[in-house]
Structure formats: C-alpha cells, structure tokens
Kinemage of the C-alpha trace (Angstrom):
@kinemage 1
@onewidth
@group {chain A} dominant
@subgroup {mainchain}
@vectorlist {calphas} color= white
{ca unk a 1} P -15.906 -23.124 7.018
{ca unk a 2} L -15.155 -20.541 9.689
{ca unk a 3} L -18.176 -18.801 11.179
{ca unk a 4} L -17.858 -15.155 12.185
{ca unk a 5} L -20.241 -12.727 13.832
{ca unk a 6} L -21.931 -10.020 11.796
{ca unk a 7} L -22.460 -6.587 13.367
{ca unk a 8} L -24.448 -3.529 12.415
{ca unk a 9} L -22.994 -0.018 12.419
{ca unk a 10} L -24.084 0.500 16.035
{ca unk a 11} L -21.889 -2.408 17.155
{ca unk a 12} L -24.730 -4.845 17.872
{ca unk a 13} L -24.426 -8.457 16.765
{ca unk a 14} L -27.195 -9.178 14.265
{ca unk a 15} L -26.280 -12.558 12.745
{ca unk a 16} L -23.376 -14.739 11.679
{ca unk a 17} L -21.884 -15.750 8.370
{ca unk a 18} L -19.618 -18.472 7.062
{ca unk a 19} L -16.353 -17.689 5.331
{ca unk a 20} L -14.983 -19.784 2.490
{ca unk a 21} L -11.972 -21.793 3.671
{ca unk a 22} L -10.384 -21.481 0.229
{ca unk a 23} L -10.105 -17.703 0.736
{ca unk a 24} L -10.190 -17.002 4.485
{ca unk a 25} L -8.967 -20.311 5.899
{ca unk a 26} L -5.698 -21.222 4.196
{ca unk a 27} L -2.280 -21.526 5.836
{ca unk a 28} L -0.738 -18.069 5.286
{ca unk a 29} L 2.388 -18.027 3.138
{ca unk a 30} L 4.611 -15.386 4.726
{ca unk a 31} L 7.199 -15.387 1.929
{ca unk a 32} L 4.580 -14.733 -0.747
{ca unk a 33} L 2.976 -11.947 1.306
{ca unk a 34} L 6.424 -10.358 1.651
{ca unk a 35} L 6.867 -10.525 -2.120
{ca unk a 36} L 3.495 -8.830 -2.628
{ca unk a 37} L 4.291 -6.032 -0.153
{ca unk a 38} L 7.709 -5.346 -1.713
{ca unk a 39} L 6.083 -5.313 -5.167
{ca unk a 40} L 3.392 -2.862 -4.012
{ca unk a 41} L 5.917 -0.470 -2.447
{ca unk a 42} L 8.172 -0.632 -5.505
{ca unk a 43} L 5.244 0.197 -7.787
{ca unk a 44} L 4.434 3.268 -5.653
{ca unk a 45} L 7.857 4.792 -6.290
{ca unk a 46} L 7.806 7.761 -8.632
{ca unk a 47} L 11.345 7.228 -9.886
{ca unk a 48} L 11.837 10.939 -10.590
{ca unk a 49} L 15.112 11.427 -8.692
{ca unk a 50} L 17.925 12.745 -10.859
{ca unk a 51} L 21.504 13.941 -10.394
{ca unk a 52} L 23.601 16.052 -12.772
{ca unk a 53} L 26.468 14.397 -14.608
{ca unk a 54} L 29.658 16.240 -15.580
{ca unk a 55} L 28.094 17.125 -18.927
{ca unk a 56} L 25.074 18.736 -17.230
{ca unk a 57} L 26.645 20.946 -14.538
{ca unk a 58} L 27.607 24.485 -15.505
{ca unk a 59} L 31.218 25.527 -16.071
{ca unk a 60} L 34.345 23.563 -16.848
{ca unk a 61} L 34.543 24.532 -20.483
{ca unk a 62} L 38.318 24.541 -20.722
{ca unk a 63} L 41.245 22.584 -19.349
{ca unk a 64} L 42.226 24.135 -15.965
{ca unk a 65} L 45.990 23.876 -16.654
{ca unk a 66} L 48.280 22.401 -19.244
{ca unk a 67} L 48.756 18.661 -19.346
{ca unk a 68} L 52.423 18.506 -18.361
{ca unk a 69} L 55.002 20.500 -16.510
{ca unk a 70} L 52.997 21.974 -13.603
{ca unk a 71} L 53.570 19.191 -11.088
{ca unk a 72} L 49.809 18.826 -10.632
{ca unk a 73} L 47.780 15.815 -11.633
{ca unk a 74} L 46.410 16.053 -15.133
{ca unk a 75} L 42.881 17.483 -15.306
{ca unk a 76} L 40.543 17.931 -18.240
{ca unk a 77} L 37.729 19.854 -16.528
{ca unk a 78} L 36.942 21.464 -13.206
{ca unk a 79} L 33.506 19.813 -13.369
{ca unk a 80} L 34.794 16.242 -13.177
{ca unk a 81} L 33.337 14.230 -10.225
{ca unk a 82} L 36.368 14.718 -7.969
{ca unk a 83} L 36.033 18.510 -8.092
{ca unk a 84} L 33.848 20.645 -5.841
{ca unk a 85} L 30.641 21.475 -7.738
{ca unk a 86} L 31.527 18.717 -10.181
{ca unk a 87} L 29.066 16.273 -11.679
{ca unk a 88} L 27.989 13.022 -10.028
{ca unk a 89} L 29.685 9.954 -11.449
{ca unk a 90} L 27.106 7.222 -10.942
{ca unk a 91} L 23.992 8.928 -9.555
{ca unk a 92} L 20.317 8.077 -9.964
{ca unk a 93} L 18.437 9.031 -13.102
{ca unk a 94} L 14.671 8.883 -13.745
{ca unk a 95} L 13.544 5.294 -14.132
{ca unk a 96} L 10.563 3.067 -13.511
{ca unk a 97} L 10.683 0.705 -10.545
{ca unk a 98} L 7.530 -1.137 -11.607
{ca unk a 99} L 7.468 -4.882 -12.015
{ca unk a 100} L 4.723 -7.475 -11.857
{ca unk a 101} L 4.144 -10.719 -9.993
{ca unk a 102} L 2.472 -13.609 -11.728
{ca unk a 103} L -1.234 -14.160 -11.166
{ca unk a 104} L -0.943 -17.253 -8.949
{ca unk a 105} L 1.466 -15.482 -6.596
{ca unk a 106} L -0.810 -12.430 -6.324
{ca unk a 107} L -3.853 -14.599 -5.565
{ca unk a 108} L -1.997 -16.663 -2.953
{ca unk a 109} L -0.686 -13.503 -1.279
{ca unk a 110} L -4.178 -11.998 -1.117
{ca unk a 111} L -5.723 -15.164 0.348
{ca unk a 112} L -2.839 -15.457 2.824
{ca unk a 113} L -3.383 -11.863 3.995
{ca unk a 114} L -7.136 -12.390 4.397
{ca unk a 115} L -6.575 -15.652 6.284
{ca unk a 116} L -4.084 -13.889 8.555
{ca unk a 117} L -6.761 -11.358 9.578
{ca unk a 118} L -9.178 -14.161 10.458
{ca unk a 119} L -6.560 -16.050 12.480
{ca unk a 120} L -5.571 -12.909 14.379
{ca unk a 121} L -9.212 -12.073 15.163
{ca unk a 122} L -8.946 -8.748 13.349
{ca unk a 123} L -11.777 -9.352 10.873
{ca unk a 124} L -15.025 -7.467 11.553
{ca unk a 125} L -17.993 -8.110 9.252
{ca unk a 126} L -20.728 -5.480 8.947
{ca unk a 127} L -24.264 -6.326 7.905
{ca unk a 128} L -24.470 -3.134 5.833
{ca unk a 129} L -22.169 -0.166 5.371
{ca unk a 130} L -24.157 2.692 3.905
{ca unk a 131} L -24.392 6.400 4.658
{ca unk a 132} L -27.072 8.946 3.781
{ca unk a 133} L -24.764 11.940 4.074
{ca unk a 134} L -21.123 12.940 4.412
{ca unk a 135} L -20.617 12.668 8.164
{ca unk a 136} L -17.321 11.899 9.885
{ca unk a 137} L -19.105 11.569 13.239
{ca unk a 138} L -21.018 8.553 11.909
{ca unk a 139} L -17.806 6.675 11.061
{ca unk a 140} L -16.197 7.692 14.376
{ca unk a 141} L -19.228 6.411 16.290
{ca unk a 142} L -19.197 3.149 14.316
{ca unk a 143} L -15.506 2.538 15.030
{ca unk a 144} L -16.014 3.254 18.724
{ca unk a 145} L -18.993 0.868 18.863
{ca unk a 146} L -16.928 -1.851 17.196
{ca unk a 147} L -14.059 -1.365 19.650
{ca unk a 148} L -11.590 -0.089 17.076
{ca unk a 149} L -9.043 2.112 18.824
{ca unk a 150} L -6.129 2.285 16.389
{ca unk a 151} L -5.727 1.614 12.683
{ca unk a 152} L -8.508 0.203 10.537
{ca unk a 153} L -9.149 -0.636 6.904
{ca unk a 154} L -12.784 -0.216 5.836
{ca unk a 155} L -13.751 -2.230 2.749
{ca unk a 156} L -16.919 -1.740 0.702
{ca unk a 157} L -18.153 -3.815 -2.216
{ca unk a 158} L -17.999 -0.860 -4.613
{ca unk a 159} L -16.584 2.653 -4.485
{ca unk a 160} L -18.641 4.731 -2.033
{ca unk a 161} L -17.831 8.441 -1.970
{ca unk a 162} L -19.802 9.108 1.235
{ca unk a 163} L -17.928 6.417 3.199
{ca unk a 164} L -14.572 7.403 1.695
{ca unk a 165} L -14.860 11.131 2.381
{ca unk a 166} L -16.420 10.661 5.809
{ca unk a 167} L -13.449 8.551 6.926
{ca unk a 168} L -10.724 10.393 5.019
{ca unk a 169} L -9.739 12.743 7.849
{ca unk a 170} L -9.739 10.128 10.624
{ca unk a 171} L -6.158 9.324 11.616
{ca unk a 172} L -5.193 5.700 10.968
{ca unk a 173} L -8.370 4.866 9.039
{ca unk a 174} L -8.296 4.021 5.351
{ca unk a 175} L -11.144 3.048 3.036
{ca unk a 176} L -11.070 0.992 -0.131
{ca unk a 177} L -13.298 -1.286 -2.156
{ca unk a 178} L -12.900 -4.828 -3.432
{ca unk a 179} L -11.642 -3.679 -6.836
{ca unk a 180} L -8.628 -1.856 -5.337
{ca unk a 181} L -7.933 -4.110 -2.345
{ca unk a 182} L -4.263 -5.008 -1.936
{ca unk a 183} L -2.088 -7.075 0.390
{ca unk a 184} L -0.147 -4.102 1.786
{ca unk a 185} L -3.282 -2.275 2.958
{ca unk a 186} L -4.721 -5.451 4.504
{ca unk a 187} L -1.596 -6.231 6.525
{ca unk a 188} L -0.933 -2.593 7.441
{ca unk a 189} L -4.527 -1.696 8.215
{ca unk a 190} L -5.004 -3.064 11.730
{ca unk a 191} L -8.669 -4.053 12.007
{ca unk a 192} L -10.166 -5.306 8.742
{ca unk a 193} L -13.732 -3.964 8.652
{ca unk a 194} L -15.615 -5.344 5.667
{ca unk a 195} L -19.225 -5.169 4.521
{ca unk a 196} L -21.049 -8.471 4.116
{ca unk a 197} L -21.701 -7.880 0.411
{ca unk a 198} L -17.966 -7.168 -0.016
{ca unk a 199} L -17.180 -10.568 1.561
{ca unk a 200} L -19.354 -12.215 -1.077
{ca unk a 201} L -17.555 -10.301 -3.819
{ca unk a 202} L -14.102 -11.226 -2.460
{ca unk a 203} L -15.053 -14.902 -2.348
{ca unk a 204} L -16.448 -14.664 -5.865
{ca unk a 205} L -13.139 -13.310 -7.146
{ca unk a 206} L -10.669 -15.431 -5.179
{ca unk a 207} L -12.459 -18.701 -4.354
C-alpha cells in the first residue's frame, strides 16, 4: 500500500494514511481512460442543433419555370438545396448523443485516473474539510498553504454547500463529492485535493 501525507487546511502535515493498491495503485489503462473521457463529453452534449430542410424554409411554393423549352436546367422549387436561401440537404437535427460504457470499463477508468494522480504526485489528502461559513478567502488561503497555484479539484465525502459555494468563483477550482466524481474531472482538475473521509468512501466503492 502507498503511504501519503495528510495535511490540515492550514497546510501543516498532521499524519499519514495508506491508500488501497486496488484503487490507487494499479497500472493506469490509458485507452480505457480515453474511452471514459469521450463518453463523458458526448453525454454533456445537448444535441439541440437543427437546420431547416427544403420543406421547412419559407417560399418556393411553385415551379420557377416550365419544365422544358427554356434552356435552363429543370427546377421544381427555388428552395431546393442548390438555391440561395434554400433548405439544407443533410444537416443536423435534434438527437441524443448519450451512450453508456459497461460497468467494468467505468470502474477500471476511475481506478486508472486515481492511480495516475498518485503516480504524478498530484494527490493531496486533507485531514478534514469543513467550513463554518461561506467564505471564499478560507478556500483561497487553504490552496495557497497547500501550494496549489493552478487548477484543482476539491473532493468531499458528501455534498457540502459551504465548500462548493466558497470555491465556486475561484478560477480553475472545481468542487465535487464522491457520488458525482468522474474521470474527466479527475484528469482535467490538476491537483486532486480530497478529504480523508472521502478517500475511505472511494475505497469502499471501488476496492
């Protein structure tokens, strides 16, 4: 088992903890993580884009000229795709881009992402992550004490409105909890700051 340092919110080392190798110590599978990221981004798409076909654009109710004898190519409507202001032949229509990965692939991708953070030295474990009031300064001070200068993902065991709202207007910082944790946020989040009780919950779910 890998042993990592545990810090408090002031940045002081208070203890250490062991991480389960079955969750935080596997050989990362890059291909599976890529599949999980592509799946996540696809599922975020709204799929509301829509173009007008020749039956939906206005105008073009009659044949612009007779079929034969004018020397022009035959035309049935001035709203056919080749005409200016005509309809779109094969354009996008509202659709769902959602699809699902099987459970084993999702679990492997999650464990690979977590193991990647440990191997890169981007995992920071906090002894406790609690706040008495909504205060952005508290989160800013904590990040500075922990040496976090760029992006960070803060993970709590359960949804915590005070932590979420206090960090919501800090550029590059995102908060989540174990129940909504995903591979994309882990890999895109820079430093992975996680509460000790959240570590226990992650290991309970994925070990």
